VOTI-937990 format. One record per residue: x, y, z of N, C-alpha, C in turn; residue in three letters. Coordinates in steps of 0.001 Angstrom, whole numbers, plus 500000, padded with zeros to 6 digits. Layout:
<rs>
XYZXYZXYZALA;...
</rs>
This chain:
<rs>
747628075613782214746331076411781352745319074930781179MET;744095075027781614742982073782781720742610074025780047GLN;742338072823779863741798072813778329740190072943778649ALA;739824073458777834738310074229777569737418072895776610SER;736071073186776821735524072155776053735504072932774416SER;735096072034773329734965072273771999734095073595771817PRO;733020073753772474731918074871772524732696076243772852ILE;733268075874773968734118077237774649735061077727773616ARG;735640076742773233736661077339772355736299077836771053ARG;734869077433770618734592077770769498734450079416769440PHE;733796079773770921733477081180770823734617081861771600PHE;735608082278770687736985082720771163736448083898772318ILE;735562084788772196735207085699773020734104085438773535VAL;733721085124774633732228084822775362731816086209775935GLY;730354086207775880729539087437776019730181088172777541PHE;730370087211778757730750087833780044732079088162779852VAL;733058087549779136734379087845779073734902088821777816LEU;734101088851777217734386089953776005734962091314776219PHE;734612091845777554734890093208777602736544093041778178ILE;736960092300779137738115091867779730739102091725778304THR;738756090818777402739608090361776445739679091814775733CYS;739117092617775201739313093649774508740318094652775117PHE;740490094580776418741379095539777140743003094780776660THR;742892093515777016744261092790776623744680093268775245VAL;743496093186774118744099093295772646744562094680772319THR;744012095629773037744226096882772669745560097305772536ALA;746786096717773143747941096902772924748416096347771516SER;747810095097771187747948094960769756747669095703768701VAL;746422096338768943745806097120767821746563098415767649LEU;747416098438768744748082099821768672749382099781768011ALA;749862098263767546751416098003767156751271097955765487THR;752174098360765058752482098538763655752603097053763071GLU;751681096261762442751919095007761865751747094829760384THR;752924094247759973752767093929758478751951092931757998ILE;750912093269757451749738092237757445749906091307756461ASP;749189090011756334749335089152755249748341088247755293ARG;748083087271754393747333086059754760747533085013755425ILE;747121084372756287747521083235756923746877082124756706VAL;745723082159756151744656081009756027743704081228755039ALA;743374080356753964742539080556753022741139079490753590ILE;739783079824753797738903079187754227737636078934753085VAL;737819078241752424736800078279751055736888079809750293ASN;736032080495750213736325082018749440736923083135750617GLU;736717082796751820737208083700752927738578083692752983ASP;739404084562753972740710084533754006740802085098755649ILE;741804084635756247742151085125757824743388085754757806ILE;743487086911757992744814087622758012745938087761759348ARG;746927088101759135747876087774760139747212088879761397LEU;746939089810760993746304090915762092745306090265762791LYS;744377089524762341743228088755763204743699087835764208GLU;744872087215763495745565085950764175746050086608765442LEU;746599087626765384747641088258766393746455088919767506ASN;745486089710766806744447090199767854743785088822768800ASN;743547087762767894742913086752768876744120085891769709ALA;745207086076769495746429085188770064746739085999771297PHE;746760087505771102747655088260772188746986087834773479ASP;745980087634774187745336087380775369745871085969775856PRO;745905085284774915746532083836775245747928083838775440VAL;748650084536774796750178084829774675750523085485776171ALA;749596086214776726749767087125777840749667085948779009GLN;748575085345779010748657084384779946749976083286780099GLN;750622083070779101751456081917778945752941083194779579ILE;752869084147779132754153084834779623753984085381781288TYR;752896085201781870752684085527783342753076084314783978ALA;753196083151783581753636081929783968755034081892784491LYS;755966082768783646757224082610783482758055081101783391ASN;757399080592782222758151079275782042759627079398781753TYR;760203078317781791761610078199781168761474078740779351PRO;762365079324779008762272079829777779761935078965776407GLU;762491077681776695762163076271775661760705076042776077THR;760082075898777033758987075555777084757848076872776702LYS;758407078062777167757400079144776832757312079212775242GLU;758578078789774701758365079135772949757308077777772672GLN;757636076776773001756738075590772629755632075749772854ALA;754979076439774007753361076579774363753020077743773413LEU;753613078788773186753558079796772339752837079145770882LEU;754025078506770339753619077895769034752356076935768907TYR;752397075856770155751121075213770350750018076045770231GLU;749931076901771236748837077542771251748439078544770238LYS;749382079093769298748992079866768098748191079022767485ARG;748992077947766972748052076951766029746709076446766259ILE;746373076468767894745144076223768365744336077477768099GLU;744553078563768078744198079958767870743517079987766391VAL;744569079687765616744128079696764276743150078804763956LEU;743228077610764292742035076579764334740963077036764379ASN;741083077570765779739579078440766076739159079206765166GLN;740112080304764991739468081271763994738989080680762501LEU;739596079470762197739229078729761024737799078359761062ILE;737618077771762306736021077063762896735122078074762539GLU;735466079367763148734747080572763213734087081018761663GLU;735267080823760903734938081528759391734166080337758867VAL;734283078992758954733348077856758737731916078490759209LEU;731943078549760415730392078776761111729844079920760306ALA;730548081084760342729949082309759641729628081897758368ASP;730215081230757600729687080715756244728338079934756123GLN;728306079173757026727297078196757259726060079207757819VAL;726280080221758533725123081080759145724610081899757705ILE;725718082332756866725275083224755852724367082302754701LYS;724665080992754510724053079926753672722415079617754228GLN;722566079553755507721122079290755995720459080444756469LYS;720986081678756248719998082815756278719671083141757741GLY;720835082789758948720335082833760456720458084587760455ILE;719701084856761394719866086522761675719888086697762889THR;720166088054763353720013088641764891719442089942764839VAL;718330090138765597717599091537765513718484092505766618SER;718326093909766308718601094509767195718504094533768531PRO;716979093971768995716707093869770338717290092763770978GLU;717943091831770135718729090711770676719987091087770963GLU;720504091946770540721957092373770874721757093055771897ILE;720674094018772178720359094864773150720173094154774582ASP;719311092924774474719068092276775564720529091688776039ASN;721337091167774912722694090478775251723524091544775885ALA;723571092580775797724323093816776017723959093810777949ILE;722229094253777794721921094321779063722411093136780076GLU;722196092114779502722675090777780424724355091056780716GLN;725027091574779824726400091570780071726808092641781462ILE;725986093961781261725999095190782291725517094459783520LYS;724482093712783543723950093058784740724751092280785485SER;725467091255784874726324090289785326727637090941785911MET;728097092109785445729168092966785762729090094082786545ASN;727611094234787258727396095307787739727760096738787128TYR;727669096903785729727978098022784905726827098857784795TYR;726511100000784822725691101175784350726096101110782919THR;725114101654781988725660101893780547726717102654780495ASP;726931103933781298728056104833780993729345103819781724GLU;729350103185782689730354102404782908731038101660781645ASP;729826101037781034730711100190779744731006100871778809LEU;730535102107778350730951102945777508732547103488777989ARG;732510103829779072733748104305779583734737103145779464ARG;734402101743779768735205100868779831735591100580778346TYR;734978100606777520735082100393775993735869101680775178LEU;735768102876775943736281103908775692737989103792775832ALA;738212103401777289739534103240777656740093102240776679MET;739637101297776244739987100173775682740362100434774033SER;739949101711773744739615101799772149738943101327771177GLY;737622101201771843736582100084771067735360101203771141ILE;734773101414769903733524102200769861732397101049770070ASP;731273101893770397730135100840770673729822099928769517MET;729917100563768138729656099889767269730247098571766971GLU;731459098523767345732179097470766952731946096478768023ALA;731610097016769307731237096052770250730004095323769969TYR;729188096082769454727593095558769009728001094196767998ARG;728909094911766916728986093721765986729689092357766503GLU;730456092738767448731080091099768182729924090597768737GLU;729148091125769301728205090582770158727219089778769139ILE;726888090708767882725896089959766942726616088633766434ARG;727838088550766249728683087446765682728707086224766794GLN;728608086651768070728045085769768851726951085176769228GLN;726141085848769049724493085162769052724518084654767688ILE;724915084857766693724738083961765303725162082824765646LEU;726476082781766093727345081416766228726376080577767408ARG;725860081380768294725227080486769095723904079784768802SER;723357080597767753721842080213767309722610078847766234LYS;723473079003765557723868077942764839724249076722765492LEU;725203076877766477725091075533767292723933075173767810VAL;723183075994768455721673075582769150720932074643767691ASN;720959075146766688720421074498765424720859073358764832ARG;722358073368764602722868072195764180723298071189765113GLU;723528071499766376724218070556767256723030070209768631VAL;723038071150768918721857070984770319720605070353770016LYS;719987070803768887718626070697768772718231068780768491SER;719539068049768172719271066729767919719852065767769350SER;720261066336770267720540065915771763719149065558772627ILE;719063064326773019718080064142773825718627063107774811VAL;718262063666776048718640062731777401717671062372778117ILE;717832060980778132716409059919778838716529059979780302THR;715215059532780833715752058970782244716360057883782356ASP;716210057071781542717346055932781363719054056464781697THR;719350057145780633720583057682780780721131058354782223ASP;719992058956782635720249059693783848720459058610785055ILE;719385057699785057719979056541786061721189055715785924ARG;721495055394784569722562054408784571723991055534784933GLU;723765056844784729724852057487785184724987057653786817TYR;724047057507787114723701057997788634724432056342789378TYR;723864055200788718724321053996789271725739053699788755GLU;726089054084787902727774053936787530728661054799788487ASN;728038055643789000729075056910790113728551056713791436HIS;728598055573792268728023055641793595728967056148794269PRO;730326056463793865731281057143794842730822058818795034GLU;730053059383793769729669060576793809728602060645794512THR;727414059961794250725989060390794822725628059380795791TYR;726566058344796088726003057604797460727233057528798560GLN;728304058132798264729287058059799305730103056940799389GLY;731201057052799705731934055691800470731527055091801570LYS;731505054162801987731279053484803374732767053092803677SER;732787053588805136733923053582805892733849052418807077HIS;734948051396807286734758050637808105735653050854809195TYR;734998050604810495735391050997811853736181049887812441HIS;737565049701812459738312048436812518739173048540813972LEU;739112047180814601740310046971815621741243045880815116LYS;742203045795815556743042044325815332743857044063816390ASN;744636042589816264745161042115817364746249041885816388ILE;747742042169816742749016041949815899750040041317816802PHE;750363040147816198751580039454816351752550039234815355VAL;753630039530815594754885039913814424755315038210814192SER;756007038004813033756764036969812722757981036582813632TYR;758442037714814321759638037621814901760597038068814005GLY;761622038829814988762549039436814388763358038852813647ALA;763867037551813819764710036771813113763960036194811868ASP;762799036042811853761906035697810712762079034287810648GLY;762682033483811159762771031808811090761679031199811261ASP;761796030105810864760747029211811285760426028874812614GLU;761165028915813687760915028952814826759979029905815624ALA;760794031126815452759804032155815911758440032316815234THR;758589032118813784757221032171813097756026031280813773ARG;756625030077814233755948029103815001755360029687816146LYS;756210030292816823755822030755818156754696031937818199GLN;754770032768816929753901033631816627752653033398816341GLY;752481032017815629751435031356815119750576030934816302ARG;751425030463817399750684029858818344750023030747819270GLN;750930031682819496750173033065820367749043033950819530LYS;748864034072818180747758034579817650746695033274817654ILE;747128032265817708746010031056817830745256031072819513GLU;745914031480820230745817031586821496744785032659821736GLU;745129033931821011744232034959821010742956034686820450ALA;742939033850819445741493033439818811740635032356819623MET;741284031762820136740764030794821183740090031506822056ALA;740792032540822657740047033302824006738850034174823120GLU;739043034564821856737871035336821240736817034463820913LEU;736870033265820827735984032243820274735195031827821702ASN;735747032171822817735288031793823970734570033135824713SER;733750033970823600733398035377823965733825036225824779ASP;735037036269824803735949037385825650735987038670824670LYS;735847039920825504735810041194824661737095041422823879ALA;737010041658822535738063041942821655739114042748822395PHE;738723043831823129739482044881823427740486044489824674GLU;739842043167825406740867042852826615741876041894825830ASP;741535041167824880742570040135824030743380041303823478ILE;742967042080822739743963042750822086745036043461823190ALA;744541043882824533745556044383825294746540043214825767ARG;745986042030825987746781041147826550747641040465825286GLN;747204040462824028748151039618823136748989040162822157TYR;747887041585821822748701042115820647749974042990821077SER;751094042753819902752291043446820038752323044862819154GLU;751255045552818924751223046647817858751028047867819035ALA;751540049000818526751354050198819411750167050550820209GLY;749043050066819699747362050460819669746924049388820737ASN;747945048494820977747217047245822119746643047836823576ALA;747329048967824052746493049567824910745319050442824770SER;745007050541823641743719051014823381742697050298822760GLU;743022048906823192742338047668822604742222047181821184GLY;743311047758820530743509047453819081742910048503818297GLY;742592049515818847741690050585817721742808051124816786GLU;741992050913815790742693051099814531742216052511813694LEU;740673052899814017740140053847813228739205053394811928GLY;738612054627811233737825054173810568738361054350808829SER;738130053494807869738544053351806661737819053195805689PHE;737924053908804277737473053398803143738190052274803015ALA;737435051404802127737941050031801618739068050425800853LEU;738950051183799850740054051714798955741284051953799619SER;741212052365801066742315053095801541743211051784802503ASP;742727050695802184743430049576802933744188048777801916LEU;745291048057802358745891047409801445745145046542800871GLN;745590046242799355744605045476798445744422044269798749GLU;745191043512799610745076041804800115744205042241801285ASP;744287042969801935743146043234803174741671043489802727LEU;741611044021801440740128044418800925739086043463800994GLN;739443042239800506738335041251800467738137040445801759PRO;738915040809802539739012040151803954738047041117804796VAL;738152042431804821737253043277805562735912043435804937ILE;735828043115803675734633043701802897733526042698803085GLU;734180041300803385733288040019803674732937040172805141ASN;733407040930806106733093040979807298731493041698807543LEU;730795041321808441729824042117808706730046042712810369SER;729156044147810440729201044726811704729602043751812935SER;730245043963813785730416043411814965731215041777814875GLY;731594041499813602732284040219813290733805040242813315GLU;734216039056813660735770039025813733736474038079812583ILE;737353038463812102737906037812810988738620036586811701SER;739200035628810446740220034421810878741435035350811152GLY;742535034165811452743933034735811305744323035080809991ILE;744932036206809805745286036778808389746909037055808350VAL;747566036412807463749029036581807299749307037825806419GLU;749645038893807079749959040080806139751525040010806266THR;752256041095805462753455041345805282754231041602806758GLU;753550042135807765754215042664808924753886041421809993GLN;753153040719809868752612039453811039751294039106810750GLY;751007038189811837749579037740811930748614038804812449PHE;747325038722812004746501039929812497745131039169812673GLN;744373039592813276743052039497813569742320040820813591ILE;741194041085812602740653042082812464739005041875813080PHE;738875043293813817737296043234814120736550044466813664TYR;735525044022812963734932045166812221733667045791813523LEU;734072046596814085733069047361814794731758047850814280LYS;732023048536813353730755048862812538731110049401811175GLU;730056049390810152730132049973808795729491051154808919ILE;730252052464808770729617053805808665729349053973807143ILE;728027054216806919727611054510805360727042055800805549THR;727438056533804697727331057869804672725876058258803942PRO;724830058985804175723472059246803313723767059779801895GLN;723377058914801215723732059337799713722430060463799231GLY;722836060743798079721846061743797439721057060855796786LYS;719677061175796674718678060390795946718903060989794376SER;718399059792793625718199060141792366717310061258791811LEU;716332061583792510715586062891792124716218064001792539ASP;717170064127793755717726065312793999718810065643793043SER;719381064740792142720673065032791393720143064893789949VAL;719051064398789787718892063978788158719009065332787307ALA;718833066591787849718781067530787033720137067701786816GLU;721376067672787714722547068165787599723306066894786577ASP;722686065582786658723145064637785798722769065026784543ILE;721499065545784245721108065784782830721916066681782288ARG;722486067812783113723271068552782677724617068228782272ASN;725288067582783166726545066845782997726458066118781454ILE;725231065291781335725428064190780051725086065204778723LEU;724145066331778890723902066989778047725122067843777516TYR;725973068575778286727286069117778026728199068199777220ASP;728318067097777969729106066181777384728585065561775933LYS;727148065517775491726712065165774350726870066321773191ALA;726643067674773760726943068826773081728542068657772439VAL;729653068729773348730836068639773107731201067473771952ASP;730454066239771891730728065180771331730233065567769743GLU;728912065855769630728159066106768519728836067504767688LYS;729458068547768505729973069513767812731311069422767357PHE;732085068253768026733425067894767100732911067095766130ASN;731991066458766087731518065554764972731029066475764011GLU;730217067770763919729738068392763039730913069406762497TRP;731705069815763337732915070901762902734049069848762002ILE;734249068695762560735183067970761617734575067587760184ASP;733325067242760178732660067151758947732578068499758154LYS;732708069383758813732636070813758020734053071064757303LEU;734979070719758296736163071186757785736588069875756540ARG;735972068711756741736281067881755870735712068082754444THR;734457068934754409733868069287753239734272070714752598GLU;735406071134753221735779072472752874737208072743752302SER;737366073747751821739071073642751072739439074920752260HIS;740720074202752768741353074939753615742706074955753405ILE;743378076134753602744648076168753243745286077258754224LYS;746247076346755130747104077402756063748435077905755373ILE;748638079200755593749967079752754922751002080134755968ILE;752205079432755769752866079583757181753814081022756646ARG;
</rs>
């Protein structure tokens, strides 16, 4: 189960998902439950039945995963506490809404419902039939939509209105994420390989060193790298002129990365001692993908930074609200 942002968790039932969640909770509504108080939030209370109704869709997702019993029970307990905290946050928000006199007009509710119908390709008759199948009347549905709009207005007022993303913020993010917007360069490499010898003793190592130095001398006399690789290399790719392929720098062994990074296209490295043996590398070319310009991704980055800032501000705001409130959870 993926973690969601604080704002998404705050709205337990979103506009678009609201209809689906009602279907799942219908089974809980039909069950006889002994009700009691599970939390006191300032002057308001949260009842067990409310907690069960909100938790049931989450529980159904956990059951569907078929976890081992011990893990399943641990997840159910953990997620039930999360849902209770979400309900507490909603009650706190509703109290602030009331204090600040935030309201929603019938027209706003109508518009939200029309948007839901449009996104789900529902006619008015489809929506009413779906709600009826779930045992929900239109008045209850409109009331839940009203609550969602009120909470959205509250977040806009208390959190989002103070957030400003500057052009400097966008540029810094762009420059700090080159792998995302500029792509990784790939290095087209060839090599000549000579082993240290099967025994790995000083004598065979010396022979290997002499052989790789002879290859380097041939290269320094302007002979083609491919020809020298076929003549001297002991690797399986010798017949292919030492062809290795193209690699991102991060794909190479860590000790080779500075060697390759310091080469220019068409340049040959010095003799490199690796774990496998002596090697000479030839950088045929650096393939640099065409990156995305700052202008083309600026709006996407703005949205990323804005969403991150909203989550951070919301956490600060809701934590402050909880600290200033009287909250008692009754086990």
